[in-house]
C-alpha positions, 0 to 999 in steps of 0.5 A, a space after each residue: 483179384 489174383 490171377 488164378 493162373 500164377 506159377 507155383 514155385 518150382 526149380 526149373 521155372 517149366 516144371 512141377 517137378 523136385 528131384 532133389 528133396 525141396 527146399 523150404 523156400 520151395 515149400 513155402 512159395 508152393 503153399 502160398 501160391 496154392 493158397 493165394 488161388 484159393 482166395 482168388 476162387 472165395 473173392 470170385 464166388 464173393 462177387 457171383 453171389 453179390 445179389 445175396 448179403 449173407 452169401 456175399 458176407 461169407 464168402 468174403 470171409 472166407 477169402 479174407 481167411 485165406 488171405 490170412 494163411 498166406 500172411 502167416 506163411 509170408 511171415 514165416 518166409 521173411 522170419 527164416 530169410 533173416 534167419 538164413 534158413 530158407 534154403 535148408 532142406 524142406 521140413 515136410 514132403 511135397 508130392 508132384 502129384 499132389 501139388 498137380 491134383 491141387 494146381 489142377 482142380 483150383 484152376 477147374 473151379 476158376 473156369 466153372 466159377 462164372 455167372 449161373 453157378 448155382 450156390 449147391 455147387 459152388 459150396 460143393 466146390 468149396 467143401 472140396 478144396 478145404 478136403 484137399 491136402 492143401 490145409 494140412 500142408 499149409 498147418 504142418 508147415 506152419 508147425 514143421 517150422 515151429 510156429 506154434 502160434 500161427 499153426 493153431 491160429 491157422 486150426 482156428 480159422 480152419 475150424 471157424 470157416 468149416 463151421 460157417 460152411 456147414 451153416 451154409 451147406 444146411 440153409 442152401 443144400 438139400 443134401 444131408 451127405 455134403 453137409 456130414 462130409 464137411 461136419 466130419 471134417 470140421 470136428 477132425 480139425 476141432 480134435 486136432 486143434 484141442 490136441 494141440 492147445 493141450 499140449 501147449 499147455 502142459 
């Protein structure tokens, strides 16, 4: 399992602040580090709920898809390094406050994910992770560096995972509001995917 305390990329190696526009390298390293923390969280959930095969498989599937996001970003990083484009200005903006908020939330969830965690709370935590700017950051980064196939693959994984998360919320939680939030998020990403596919099919 990956260490949830793995540092995010930053110029000073001691603080999450960029006095200048971040480079593509920094944006990719930041996104990869956050995705690894999400993957680690879901892998921990798979262990916590290992006694229930359906839940174990669900959480392992979520961790696996986060690993695929990491792989896609790492591939882009490798290609851009070969093309000597990694140290150009990042095509997307990275707000320090957003990155700090995401990392703080993930670290808090890692501390909470221990023995005795209830499934309804675990599913609510997963939805909070999926609702953050992280997945949008990853998708927009892939789109901005002109990797349309990886961008659409990322969106398809998001839609699939949110669909599965909705099924689990419906099955294990008596929380209509939580389910509605999940469905709305799934619909938003599905619409983005449809729009992207329509543009690509022209």
